[in-house]
C-alpha positions in Angstrom: 0.0 0.0 0.0 1.4 3.4 -0.9 2.0 6.1 1.6 -0.7 8.3 0.0 -3.3 5.5 0.2 -2.4 4.8 3.8 -2.5 8.6 4.6 -6.0 8.7 3.0 -7.2 5.8 5.2 -5.9 7.6 8.4 -7.6 10.8 7.3 -10.8 9.0 6.7 -10.6 7.5 10.2 -10.0 10.9 11.7 -12.9 12.3 9.7 -15.0 9.5 11.2 -14.5 10.7 14.7 -17.9 11.8 16.0 -18.3 15.6 15.9 -19.2 15.6 19.6 -15.8 14.2 20.4 -13.9 16.4 17.9 -15.3 19.5 19.6 -14.0 18.3 23.0 -10.5 17.4 21.8 -7.9 20.0 22.8 -4.4 20.6 21.5 -3.9 17.3 19.6 -2.0 16.6 16.4 -1.9 13.4 14.3 1.2 11.9 12.7 1.9 8.9 10.5 5.2 7.2 10.8 6.6 4.1 9.0 7.8 2.3 12.1 7.6 2.4 15.9 11.0 2.9 17.5 11.0 1.0 20.8 11.9 2.9 23.9 14.8 2.0 26.1 14.0 -1.2 27.9 11.4 -2.3 25.3 12.1 -5.3 23.1 13.6 -4.4 19.8 10.8 -6.2 18.0 8.1 -4.3 19.7 5.4 -3.5 17.2 2.5 -1.2 18.0 0.0 0.3 15.6 -0.6 3.6 17.3 0.7 5.7 20.2 -0.8 8.5 22.2 1.7 10.9 23.8 0.3 13.6 26.0 -1.7 14.5 29.0 -5.2 13.1 28.9 -8.1 15.6 29.3 -9.0 13.9 32.6 -5.5 14.6 34.0 -5.1 18.2 33.1 -5.2 20.9 35.8 -5.3 24.7 35.7 -1.5 24.9 35.2 -1.4 22.5 32.3 -2.0 24.9 29.4 0.9 27.3 30.1 3.5 26.3 27.4 2.1 22.8 26.8 3.0 21.2 23.5 0.2 19.5 21.6 -0.6 15.9 22.4 0.5 13.5 19.7 -1.3 10.6 18.2 0.9 8.6 15.9 -0.3 5.9 13.6 2.4 3.4 12.4 2.0 2.3 8.8 4.3 -0.8 8.5 3.2 -2.5 11.8 -0.4 -2.0 10.6 0.3 -3.5 7.2 2.1 -6.4 8.8 -0.9 -7.1 11.1 -3.4 -7.1 8.2 -3.9 -9.5 5.3 -6.3 -7.4 3.1 -7.0 -3.8 2.3 -10.3 -4.2 4.2 -8.4 -5.4 7.2 -6.2 -2.2 7.0 -9.2 0.0 6.8 -10.7 -1.6 9.8 -7.5 -1.6 11.8 -6.7 2.0 11.1 -10.2 3.0 12.2 -9.8 1.0 15.4 -6.3 2.4 16.1 -7.3 6.0 15.5 -10.3 5.6 17.8 -8.2 3.8 20.4 -5.6 6.6 20.6 -8.3 9.3 20.6 -9.9 7.5 23.6 -6.6 7.8 25.4 -6.8 11.5 24.9 -10.1 11.4 26.8 -8.5 9.3 29.6 -9.9 5.9 28.7 -7.4 3.1 29.5 -6.5 0.0 27.5 -8.5 -2.3 29.7 -11.7 -0.3 29.2 -11.0 0.0 25.4 -10.6 -3.7 25.1 -13.9 -4.2 26.9 -15.6 -1.8 24.5 -14.1 -3.6 21.4 -11.6 -0.9 20.6 -8.6 -2.8 21.8 
């Protein structure tokens, strides 16, 4: 799958975020990277499909906004493609991954996301 096609799938998933959620999101940017670079201490073969980096809305206090960088949601192309067999699988997985990472922005943890089917 080309970079442009994958980018379009991610954009479609972002466009599919309910408007009610979009209006509540604050200071978030989306990125697409080819590969996840494991952090020190993580196995070198760690493959994740998406990553939320930031301070969840539920954890922000009055001092948070002064000089805060935007939260980052990164979707990883190659791990996603490796996890999927068909284009339809990629479409589904990108949608799930985008929603999963957006949910982290709202303070929803992995356990709850798995319970809701967005794991």
